[in-house]
TORZA-188807 format. One record per residue: residue in one letter; residue number from 0; chain; y, x, z of N, C-alpha, C in turn. Coordinates in Angstrom, 1 decimal. Layout:
N
[rec 'A'; NUM; 'A'; [Y; X; Z]; [Y; X; Z]; [Y; X; Z]]
...
# end
This chain:
106
[rec 'X'; 0; 'A'; [103.8; 91.6; 159.8]; [102.9; 91.3; 158.8]; [103.5; 91.3; 157.4]]
[rec 'X'; 1; 'A'; [102.9; 91.9; 156.5]; [103.4; 91.9; 155.1]; [102.5; 91.1; 154.2]]
[rec 'X'; 2; 'A'; [103.0; 90.2; 153.4]; [102.3; 89.4; 152.4]; [102.9; 89.7; 151.1]]
[rec 'X'; 3; 'A'; [102.1; 89.8; 150.1]; [102.6; 90.1; 148.7]; [102.3; 88.9; 147.9]]
[rec 'X'; 4; 'A'; [103.3; 88.5; 147.1]; [103.1; 87.4; 146.1]; [103.6; 88.0; 144.8]]
[rec 'X'; 5; 'A'; [102.8; 87.8; 143.7]; [103.2; 88.3; 142.4]; [103.8; 87.2; 141.6]]
[rec 'X'; 6; 'A'; [104.9; 87.5; 140.9]; [105.6; 86.5; 140.1]; [106.1; 87.1; 138.8]]
[rec 'X'; 7; 'A'; [106.6; 86.3; 137.9]; [107.1; 86.7; 136.6]; [108.6; 86.4; 136.6]]
[rec 'X'; 8; 'A'; [109.4; 87.4; 136.5]; [110.9; 87.2; 136.5]; [111.5; 88.0; 135.4]]
[rec 'X'; 9; 'A'; [112.2; 87.3; 134.5]; [112.9; 88.0; 133.4]; [112.0; 88.9; 132.6]]
[rec 'X'; 10; 'A'; [110.9; 88.5; 132.2]; [109.9; 89.3; 131.3]; [109.4; 90.5; 132.0]]
[rec 'X'; 11; 'A'; [109.5; 90.6; 133.3]; [109.0; 91.7; 134.0]; [108.1; 91.2; 135.1]]
[rec 'X'; 12; 'A'; [107.5; 92.1; 135.9]; [106.6; 91.6; 136.9]; [107.3; 91.9; 138.2]]
[rec 'X'; 13; 'A'; [107.4; 91.0; 139.1]; [108.0; 91.2; 140.4]; [107.1; 90.8; 141.5]]
[rec 'X'; 14; 'A'; [107.2; 91.5; 142.6]; [106.4; 91.2; 143.8]; [107.3; 90.8; 145.0]]
[rec 'X'; 15; 'A'; [107.0; 89.7; 145.6]; [107.7; 89.3; 146.8]; [107.1; 89.9; 148.0]]
[rec 'X'; 16; 'A'; [107.8; 90.7; 148.7]; [107.3; 91.3; 149.9]; [107.9; 90.5; 151.1]]
[rec 'X'; 17; 'A'; [107.0; 90.0; 151.9]; [107.5; 89.1; 153.0]; [107.2; 89.8; 154.3]]
[rec 'X'; 18; 'A'; [108.3; 90.2; 154.9]; [108.3; 90.7; 156.3]; [109.2; 89.8; 157.1]]
[rec 'X'; 19; 'A'; [110.1; 90.4; 157.9]; [111.1; 89.5; 158.6]; [112.1; 89.0; 157.6]]
[rec 'X'; 20; 'A'; [112.3; 89.8; 156.5]; [113.2; 89.4; 155.5]; [112.5; 89.4; 154.1]]
[rec 'X'; 21; 'A'; [112.7; 88.4; 153.3]; [112.0; 88.3; 152.0]; [112.9; 89.1; 151.0]]
[rec 'X'; 22; 'A'; [112.3; 90.0; 150.2]; [112.9; 90.7; 149.2]; [112.0; 90.9; 148.0]]
[rec 'X'; 23; 'A'; [112.5; 91.0; 146.8]; [111.7; 91.2; 145.6]; [111.7; 92.7; 145.2]]
[rec 'X'; 24; 'A'; [110.6; 93.1; 144.8]; [110.5; 94.5; 144.2]; [110.1; 94.3; 142.8]]
[rec 'X'; 25; 'A'; [110.9; 94.8; 141.9]; [110.7; 94.6; 140.5]; [109.9; 95.8; 139.9]]
[rec 'X'; 26; 'A'; [108.8; 95.5; 139.3]; [107.9; 96.5; 138.7]; [107.9; 96.4; 137.2]]
[rec 'X'; 27; 'A'; [108.2; 97.6; 136.6]; [108.3; 97.6; 135.1]; [106.9; 97.6; 134.5]]
[rec 'X'; 28; 'A'; [106.7; 96.8; 133.5]; [105.4; 96.8; 132.9]; [105.2; 97.8; 131.7]]
[rec 'X'; 29; 'A'; [104.0; 98.0; 131.3]; [103.7; 98.8; 130.1]; [103.5; 97.8; 128.9]]
[rec 'X'; 30; 'A'; [104.3; 98.0; 127.9]; [104.2; 97.2; 126.7]; [103.5; 98.0; 125.6]]
[rec 'X'; 31; 'A'; [102.7; 97.2; 124.8]; [101.9; 97.8; 123.7]; [102.5; 97.2; 122.4]]
[rec 'X'; 32; 'A'; [102.8; 98.1; 121.5]; [103.4; 97.7; 120.2]; [102.6; 98.3; 119.1]]
[rec 'X'; 33; 'A'; [102.4; 97.5; 118.0]; [101.9; 98.0; 116.8]; [103.0; 98.4; 115.9]]
[rec 'X'; 34; 'A'; [103.1; 99.6; 115.4]; [104.2; 100.1; 114.6]; [103.7; 100.2; 113.1]]
[rec 'X'; 35; 'A'; [104.3; 99.5; 112.3]; [104.0; 99.5; 110.8]; [105.0; 100.2; 110.1]]
[rec 'X'; 36; 'A'; [104.7; 101.4; 109.5]; [105.7; 102.2; 108.8]; [106.3; 101.5; 107.6]]
[rec 'X'; 37; 'A'; [107.6; 101.8; 107.4]; [108.2; 101.2; 106.2]; [108.4; 102.3; 105.1]]
[rec 'X'; 38; 'A'; [109.3; 102.0; 104.2]; [109.6; 103.0; 103.1]; [110.2; 104.3; 103.6]]
[rec 'X'; 39; 'A'; [111.0; 104.2; 104.6]; [111.6; 105.4; 105.2]; [111.2; 105.5; 106.7]]
[rec 'X'; 40; 'A'; [111.5; 106.6; 107.3]; [111.1; 106.8; 108.7]; [111.8; 105.8; 109.6]]
[rec 'X'; 41; 'A'; [113.0; 105.4; 109.3]; [113.8; 104.5; 110.2]; [113.5; 103.1; 109.9]]
[rec 'X'; 42; 'A'; [112.9; 102.8; 108.7]; [112.6; 101.4; 108.4]; [111.1; 101.1; 108.7]]
[rec 'X'; 43; 'A'; [110.9; 100.8; 110.0]; [109.5; 100.5; 110.4]; [109.6; 99.1; 111.2]]
[rec 'X'; 44; 'A'; [108.4; 98.5; 111.2]; [108.3; 97.2; 111.8]; [107.6; 97.3; 113.1]]
[rec 'X'; 45; 'A'; [108.1; 96.7; 114.2]; [107.4; 96.7; 115.5]; [106.8; 95.3; 115.7]]
[rec 'X'; 46; 'A'; [105.6; 95.3; 116.1]; [104.9; 94.0; 116.4]; [104.4; 94.1; 117.8]]
[rec 'X'; 47; 'A'; [104.9; 93.2; 118.7]; [104.5; 93.1; 120.1]; [103.0; 92.8; 120.2]]
[rec 'X'; 48; 'A'; [102.3; 93.5; 121.0]; [100.8; 93.2; 121.1]; [100.5; 92.6; 122.5]]
[rec 'X'; 49; 'A'; [100.9; 93.3; 123.5]; [100.6; 92.8; 124.9]; [101.4; 93.6; 125.9]]
[rec 'X'; 50; 'A'; [101.3; 93.2; 127.2]; [101.9; 93.8; 128.3]; [101.0; 93.9; 129.4]]
[rec 'X'; 51; 'A'; [101.0; 95.1; 130.2]; [100.1; 95.3; 131.3]; [100.9; 95.8; 132.5]]
[rec 'X'; 52; 'A'; [100.3; 95.5; 133.7]; [101.0; 96.0; 134.9]; [100.6; 97.4; 135.3]]
[rec 'X'; 53; 'A'; [99.5; 97.9; 134.7]; [99.1; 99.3; 135.1]; [98.9; 100.1; 133.8]]
[rec 'X'; 54; 'A'; [99.1; 101.4; 133.9]; [98.9; 102.3; 132.8]; [97.4; 102.3; 132.3]]
[rec 'X'; 55; 'A'; [96.5; 102.3; 133.2]; [95.1; 102.4; 132.9]; [94.7; 101.2; 132.0]]
[rec 'X'; 56; 'A'; [95.1; 100.0; 132.3]; [94.8; 98.8; 131.5]; [95.4; 99.0; 130.1]]
[rec 'X'; 57; 'A'; [96.6; 99.4; 130.0]; [97.3; 99.6; 128.7]; [96.6; 100.6; 127.9]]
[rec 'X'; 58; 'A'; [96.3; 101.7; 128.5]; [95.6; 102.8; 127.8]; [94.2; 102.4; 127.3]]
[rec 'X'; 59; 'A'; [93.5; 101.6; 128.0]; [92.2; 101.2; 127.6]; [92.3; 100.2; 126.4]]
[rec 'X'; 60; 'A'; [93.3; 99.3; 126.5]; [93.5; 98.4; 125.3]; [93.9; 99.1; 124.1]]
[rec 'X'; 61; 'A'; [94.8; 100.1; 124.2]; [95.3; 100.9; 123.0]; [94.1; 101.6; 122.4]]
[rec 'X'; 62; 'A'; [93.2; 102.2; 123.2]; [92.0; 102.9; 122.7]; [91.2; 101.9; 121.9]]
[rec 'X'; 63; 'A'; [91.0; 100.7; 122.5]; [90.2; 99.7; 121.8]; [90.8; 99.3; 120.4]]
[rec 'X'; 64; 'A'; [92.1; 99.1; 120.4]; [92.8; 98.7; 119.2]; [92.7; 99.9; 118.2]]
[rec 'X'; 65; 'A'; [92.9; 101.1; 118.6]; [92.8; 102.2; 117.6]; [91.4; 102.4; 117.1]]
[rec 'X'; 66; 'A'; [90.4; 102.2; 117.8]; [89.0; 102.3; 117.3]; [88.6; 101.2; 116.4]]
[rec 'X'; 67; 'A'; [89.2; 100.0; 116.6]; [88.9; 98.8; 115.9]; [89.6; 98.8; 114.5]]
[rec 'X'; 68; 'A'; [90.6; 99.6; 114.3]; [91.3; 99.5; 113.0]; [90.6; 100.4; 112.0]]
[rec 'X'; 69; 'A'; [90.7; 100.1; 110.7]; [90.1; 100.9; 109.7]; [90.7; 102.3; 109.6]]
[rec 'X'; 70; 'A'; [89.9; 103.3; 109.2]; [90.4; 104.7; 109.2]; [91.5; 104.9; 108.3]]
[rec 'X'; 71; 'A'; [91.6; 104.1; 107.2]; [92.6; 104.4; 106.2]; [93.9; 103.5; 106.5]]
[rec 'X'; 72; 'A'; [93.9; 102.8; 107.6]; [95.1; 102.0; 108.0]; [96.2; 102.9; 108.4]]
[rec 'X'; 73; 'A'; [97.4; 102.6; 108.1]; [98.6; 103.4; 108.4]; [99.3; 102.8; 109.6]]
[rec 'X'; 74; 'A'; [98.6; 102.4; 110.6]; [99.2; 101.7; 111.8]; [99.2; 102.7; 112.9]]
[rec 'X'; 75; 'A'; [100.2; 102.5; 113.8]; [100.3; 103.3; 115.0]; [100.4; 102.4; 116.2]]
[rec 'X'; 76; 'A'; [99.7; 102.6; 117.2]; [99.8; 101.8; 118.5]; [100.5; 102.7; 119.5]]
[rec 'X'; 77; 'A'; [101.5; 102.1; 120.2]; [102.2; 102.9; 121.2]; [102.3; 102.1; 122.5]]
[rec 'X'; 78; 'A'; [102.3; 102.8; 123.6]; [102.5; 102.3; 124.9]; [103.9; 102.7; 125.3]]
[rec 'X'; 79; 'A'; [104.7; 101.8; 125.8]; [106.1; 102.1; 126.2]; [106.3; 101.5; 127.6]]
[rec 'X'; 80; 'A'; [106.9; 102.2; 128.5]; [107.2; 101.8; 129.8]; [108.7; 101.4; 129.9]]
[rec 'X'; 81; 'A'; [109.0; 100.1; 130.0]; [110.4; 99.6; 130.0]; [110.5; 98.4; 130.9]]
[rec 'X'; 82; 'A'; [111.8; 98.1; 131.1]; [112.1; 97.0; 132.0]; [111.8; 95.6; 131.4]]
[rec 'X'; 83; 'A'; [112.0; 95.5; 130.1]; [111.8; 94.2; 129.4]; [111.5; 94.5; 127.9]]
[rec 'X'; 84; 'A'; [111.2; 93.5; 127.1]; [110.8; 93.7; 125.7]; [112.0; 94.2; 124.8]]
[rec 'X'; 85; 'A'; [113.2; 93.7; 125.0]; [114.3; 94.3; 124.1]; [114.5; 95.8; 124.4]]
[rec 'X'; 86; 'A'; [114.4; 96.2; 125.6]; [114.6; 97.6; 126.0]; [113.4; 98.4; 125.4]]
[rec 'X'; 87; 'A'; [112.2; 97.9; 125.4]; [111.1; 98.6; 124.9]; [111.2; 98.8; 123.4]]
[rec 'X'; 88; 'A'; [111.7; 97.8; 122.7]; [111.9; 97.9; 121.2]; [113.0; 98.8; 120.9]]
[rec 'X'; 89; 'A'; [114.1; 98.8; 121.7]; [115.2; 99.8; 121.5]; [114.7; 101.2; 121.7]]
[rec 'X'; 90; 'A'; [113.9; 101.5; 122.7]; [113.4; 102.8; 122.9]; [112.4; 103.3; 121.8]]
[rec 'X'; 91; 'A'; [111.6; 102.3; 121.3]; [110.7; 102.7; 120.2]; [111.4; 102.9; 118.9]]
[rec 'X'; 92; 'A'; [112.6; 102.3; 118.7]; [113.3; 102.4; 117.4]; [114.3; 103.5; 117.4]]
[rec 'X'; 93; 'A'; [114.6; 104.1; 118.5]; [115.7; 105.1; 118.5]; [115.1; 106.4; 117.9]]
[rec 'X'; 94; 'A'; [116.0; 107.2; 117.3]; [115.6; 108.4; 116.6]; [115.5; 109.5; 117.6]]
[rec 'X'; 95; 'A'; [114.4; 110.2; 117.6]; [114.2; 111.4; 118.5]; [114.1; 112.6; 117.7]]
[rec 'X'; 96; 'A'; [114.8; 113.6; 118.2]; [114.7; 115.0; 117.5]; [113.3; 115.6; 117.8]]
[rec 'X'; 97; 'A'; [112.8; 116.3; 116.8]; [111.5; 117.0; 117.0]; [111.8; 118.1; 118.0]]
[rec 'X'; 98; 'A'; [110.8; 118.4; 118.9]; [111.0; 119.4; 119.9]; [111.0; 120.8; 119.2]]
[rec 'X'; 99; 'A'; [111.8; 121.7; 119.7]; [111.8; 123.1; 119.2]; [110.6; 123.8; 119.8]]
[rec 'X'; 100; 'A'; [109.7; 124.4; 119.0]; [108.6; 125.1; 119.5]; [109.0; 126.6; 119.8]]
[rec 'X'; 101; 'A'; [108.6; 127.1; 120.9]; [108.8; 128.5; 121.2]; [107.7; 129.3; 120.6]]
[rec 'X'; 102; 'A'; [107.9; 130.6; 120.5]; [107.0; 131.5; 119.9]; [105.6; 131.4; 120.4]]
[rec 'X'; 103; 'A'; [105.5; 131.3; 121.8]; [104.2; 131.2; 122.4]; [103.5; 129.8; 122.3]]
[rec 'X'; 104; 'A'; [104.2; 128.8; 121.8]; [103.6; 127.5; 121.7]; [103.0; 127.3; 120.3]]
[rec 'X'; 105; 'A'; [103.3; 128.2; 119.3]; [102.8; 128.0; 118.0]; [101.3; 128.4; 117.8]]
# end
């Protein structure tokens, strides 16, 4: 018999799976951040909005947030899949190179 119990461990979601032996399965959540641009591309502010256990819930909330903001607002809402909040912020702030487009992608 398997029973599942949901818990909160270290800013992540964990599930206790109970069989003959108890063990925890750690599930990484989806974090939603509001990104406020700064004077330069690297100087931007991250504002934590919420966290969800499934992509569908996170996607629906981001859609709602994007439609509720004024059209002239210079805000960006992002979903990030990470183990915890500090890792999510690090991933959002790291510089990524623009992808190189091939001739057939233009």
